[in-house]
C-alpha positions in Angstrom: -47.4 30.4 3.6 -47.4 30.7 7.7 -46.4 28.0 9.9 -47.2 27.1 13.6 -44.5 27.3 16.1 -44.4 23.4 16.1 -43.4 23.4 12.2 -40.9 25.8 12.7 -39.3 24.1 15.6 -39.0 21.0 13.6 -37.8 23.0 10.5 -35.0 24.5 12.6 -34.2 21.6 14.8 -35.0 23.4 18.3 -37.7 22.9 20.8 -40.9 24.8 20.5 -40.2 25.8 24.2 -36.8 27.5 23.1 -39.0 29.6 20.4 -41.3 30.5 23.1 -38.5 31.6 25.2 -37.1 33.8 22.6 -40.5 35.5 22.3 -40.6 36.0 26.0 -37.2 37.5 25.7 -38.4 40.2 22.9 -36.3 38.4 20.2 -39.3 37.7 17.9 -41.4 40.9 17.5 -41.8 40.2 13.9 -44.1 37.3 14.8 -47.8 37.6 13.6 -50.5 35.7 15.9 -53.6 34.6 14.8 -57.2 35.5 16.3 -56.8 32.5 19.0 -53.5 34.2 19.8 -51.3 31.5 18.4 -47.7 32.4 16.9 -47.9 32.2 13.1 -44.4 32.3 11.3 -43.7 33.6 7.7 -41.2 32.2 5.3 -39.0 35.3 5.7 -38.8 34.8 9.5 -36.5 31.7 9.0 -33.6 34.1 8.0 -34.2 36.2 11.5 -34.6 33.1 13.4 -31.4 31.0 11.6 -29.4 34.4 13.1 -30.6 34.2 16.6 -29.8 30.2 16.7 -26.2 31.0 15.0 -25.6 33.8 17.8 -26.8 31.4 20.5 -24.6 28.5 19.2 -21.7 30.9 19.0 -22.1 31.5 22.7 -23.9 35.0 23.0 -26.0 35.3 25.4 -29.8 35.8 24.8 -29.7 39.5 26.4 -26.9 40.5 23.9 -28.4 38.9 21.1 -31.3 41.1 21.5 -28.7 44.0 21.6 -26.9 42.7 18.4 -30.5 42.3 16.5 -31.1 45.8 16.8 -28.3 46.7 14.9 -28.8 44.1 12.5 -32.5 43.8 11.9 -32.5 45.7 8.3 -29.6 43.3 7.6 -31.1 39.7 8.6 -32.3 38.7 5.3 -28.6 39.1 4.4 -26.9 37.3 7.0 -26.2 33.5 7.3 -24.2 31.6 9.8 -21.4 29.6 8.2 
């Protein structure tokens, strides 16, 4: 199943603007786009997004989140924010 940016924002309780910002900063390279160029998220993208949100809520700057995700991209499915 795929989700539009508004649906993802609602499920994660963040704004679509925040998701667009994360994309602009290079944190969402996994996000597909449809023929019209709109972002389409998949079910397995939610784990990755939850890691980003968890790190942001912990006070990690966005630039450092990107560096952190380079090391954890293979493990993102196993990570959980507690």
